[in-house]
N, C-alpha and C positions, 0 to 999 in steps of 0.2 A: 181483684189490682187496683191502687191505687197510688194518683203523682201526687197529695199532698205535701206539701210540706214536713208538716206535723208528723205520723204515720214514719214516711222516710228518716224521718233526726231521730224516732223512738226505735227503730230498727236497726239503725244505725247502731247508737249506742247498746243496743243487744248485741250488734257481732264484737263490739270492743270487744265487750266484756267477758265473752267467750274467748274472747282471744286471750285475754289478758290472764285468763286462768291456764294458759300454756306458759312452761319455763321458750325464754327466748331463744334458745336453740333450739326450740321441737318445733318442725313445720310444718306444726296445725294451726301455732301462733304465727307465721306470714299466711298459712290460708286464711283462716278469721279477720289477721288485719283487713287482707285484699275484701272482704264481702260484705265488710264496716266503710273501708275508702269509695266502697260503687255507691252504695246507696246514702252516703254523706256526701256525696258527691252530685247524685239523684235532688235530694232533699235541698243542695244551695242552687241549683238550676231549678227545683219547684219552687222557691224562695222568688225568683226571678218570676214566671211564671212557670204553671204545672204544665200548659198545650206545649209546650218546647220539649218535653219527653214525650209529647205524643209523636209516631210515624209518620211522618209526611204521606201521603197519600192520594190519588190525583179527586176521590171522593171526597175526601175529607172524614170518613167514615173516627177513625182512631180522634182526631180535634175532637172531634162535636165529643168523642167519649170526656176528652178533657174537662169540654166545654160544660160538661153533665148533661149533653143531650143524644149521648151515643145509642145508639138501636143494641137492644138484651139480644139480636140474634147475631153480632159484630163483638167477638175478642177483641179487646184493647192491646195496642200490640207497643210496645215503646224503641227508641231510639235505640243503637247498642250503647256500652258504656266509652269509646274510646269519641264519638259526638259528644255523649258530656264531658268528658275531661277538656274535650278541643272545646265547646260551651263557658267550660271554668276559664280556660285560659282566653277566650275572649273577651269573656263580660267579668270578672271577676279579676280588675286590677293588682290583687295580691298574688291573682296564683300565677306564679313565672315559668316562661318555658322550662327551665330545669324542676319544676313540683309537676308540669305536666310529664315530662321526658320518666322520671321517679315512679308514677301513678300508672302509665300506661307499662310499664315495662313488668308491676307488680301485677297488673290486668292480664298481664300475656305469659306469666307463672302459674297466676291463677288456673287460666283455661289448659292451658299447658296438663296442671296438674289434675284438670278433671275429666279431661278429655282424650288423654294418650295414658299410657303404662308412665311415664317417665316421675320421679318423684322429685319434681319444677322444684321445688322449697329446702328439700332435702339439700342441694345442690345452688342454694340461694342464701349464703348465709347473711346474718340483719345486717351488720358492717357495712354493708353494698349497700344497703335501701333504709333501715328505718330512720336516720337523720331527716332524708329526703321524707320519706314518709308522715313522718312529724311537724315538718314543717307548712306539709301539703292540706293537714289535715288541718293545723293553728287556721287558715291562708282562708279555707273553709270553712269552719267553725267562727269565723271572725265577721266574714260574708251571712252567717243566719245572725247575728246577734249574739250567738255563744261562743263559752271560753273550752279549752284543749280540758281545763275542772272541768266540765259541765259534762266531757265527752268520755275522758279516760279517768274521770275520776280524780280524787287530791294526791293520792299517793302516786300514781303511772304519771298525772302532771309534773307532778316534779319532775321524775326520770325524764319526759320527754323535754324538760325547758335546760336542764340540764345539757341533754343530747345537745337540744340546738345549741345553748350557749358553746357549746367547745365545738360546734361546723363553725358557728359564725367568726367565733374566736378563730379559726384554722383557714379558714379565708379568707378575715383580714390579717394575718401572717402574711398571706401569701400574697396578695394582691399589694399591701406595702415596700415589702423585699422585691418584688416585680417594678413598681413605682420606680423606687430608689436605683437600681438598676439601671433603666434608662435615664434616668435624671445626669448618674453618674457618665454615661458612657456620652451623654449630650453636650456636659458640662465639659468634658475633656476633648470636643470638638474646638475650633478656628473662632475666633468672633464673626469670621465673613461667613463660614459654615452654618452655624445658627442664624445670623441674619438672613442668610441666602433659606435659610431652611422654613424659617418664621415665616417668611415675604411669602412662600410660596406655598406652604400650608394655610395663609389667611385666605390667598388669592381662592384654592380649593375648596374652603372650606365657606366661601363665601359662593359658590357655581353649585356647593352642593346644599343650600340653604333652602333653592327654590327647586329641589328635587327629595323632598321627607324629610332633609334632617336638620338638625338643631345644633348652632354653634357655642361650643363651652372652651372656659382654659381647662389645658392639659396639668391635672396635676403633676406632670414628670421637668418638664419642659416652660410651662406655661405660657406656649403659642397658642394659638387660636386651632380647639379640634371640635371635629364633629360628636354627637349621637342619635342613635338612631330604635326606637320602641314600633311596643303593638299601639295602634290606637284605640281606646275604649268609651265608652258609654254613649249617650247623645249629639248627634254635629249641632252645631250654632250657626243656624241661615243669618246674615243680616245684609238689608242694603246700606254700602255705604260709596255717596258721590258718584253713582249710579254705577257699582260694582257688585259683585256679589260674590260676599266675603264668608265665607266656613271655619268655622272653628271646632278643633274636638281637641280633647286631651290624650294626650300619649305617655304611656309608659315608659321609660328607655330600658333598652337592652340593652345595645350594644356603641361600643365608643371606639374610637380612633382617632392617631393623633401621626401625620405622616409629618411631622418636624424628628419628630423621636421614634419612631415605629412601634410605640407604647397601645393595644391594644385591650380593653375589657371586653368582657360576656358573660352575660349575665345579669340582670340587676343586683341580687346581690355582692357583687365586687364592686357597679357602678354606688352601691353604697357607700360602701368604702370609701369612694375620695370623694363623696358629699355628690355625685351626679345624678341620686336616685332618683330624685325629687322631679313630679309629674312634670312637667310644659305643652304648650297650648300647643297645636299646627296652623298654621292659616295661610290658607291656599285662596284664593283671588281670582276670577270668572266672569266671566263678560255675562248679559242675562241670554245671548243667544250660545252661550258654548256651555251655561246654568239647564239653562231649560230642553235644551237640544232645537233650537229655532235656526232659522236658513238666513243669514243677513239677501236683503233684495238684490245687492247683485250678484251674486250666489248665483238666485233661482236659476238662471236659462244653462248654468253649468250643472247643475243638476236634473234640473230637468232633462239636457241630452243626454247623462248619467243613463236616466229613471230610461230613455228610450231606447237607446241602445240595451241595455239590458236585455226590457222586453225584446224587443227585435233579436236578441240570441238564443233568447227559452224559446220564440214562434220556429228559430231555424232548423232547432234541436225538433220539431217535432213528426 
């Protein structure tokens, strides 16, 4: 069993090549695509570190295999594909929640096809998953410094890019229509109602800014709104005037404006409105908060709690 990037990438290409041999409405096309997707996702995680693919256990038997120090008497054991895909979502910034959803759906169909008597892919037409599949593959390929051309070949890649472009155009049309609708409703409100709504939205956004949200300008009513997303990458920790400041990049996935009630979900929808750019979340801690220290003035309280807890323990014996 190999957890290295290159063999997994080669196998993903082989599975995709096999899928392309079938017509798009053939159930085997979906089945082989699901095989290719799994190995592609594992290759993307192996590209970060092969040790992430080893099943955790108390004695690190499988982790040692990933480090090239495992025992020949113990077989390797990989983490399941659901955990692999969740790692992709957590560690690869372009692998969105929508990608995760469509990938998990394909994996579930694959499992149903292999482990039950159901014709899972016969009942799962490509119009329900192909665009999301191509998008997920594009993201995973980019994380490997590859392209969908190198995965699918030139001819299939042209089809994939055409499908992705159409999907993005559909998303853009849908989002712009929603923005226009909320804008018209807001503009038809009285000036007093608009001023009050903007003032309340600004107050709410300022409060939520201390709870992990990020303030932005609403594309519909131009008031102050908020976005929130998934943190990714390493934390940058610095000492600033005696405080511990932690900064981390965030990929936005949710937008809400309380003034005009516009809501957007998913990176693709936010990107249409120019809200898809990454932002930095800044969190400030005191040294005692960050390092879990006890303030001298609080020591008697903690000692009292400790003694009280021990007394309860002894009373139960």
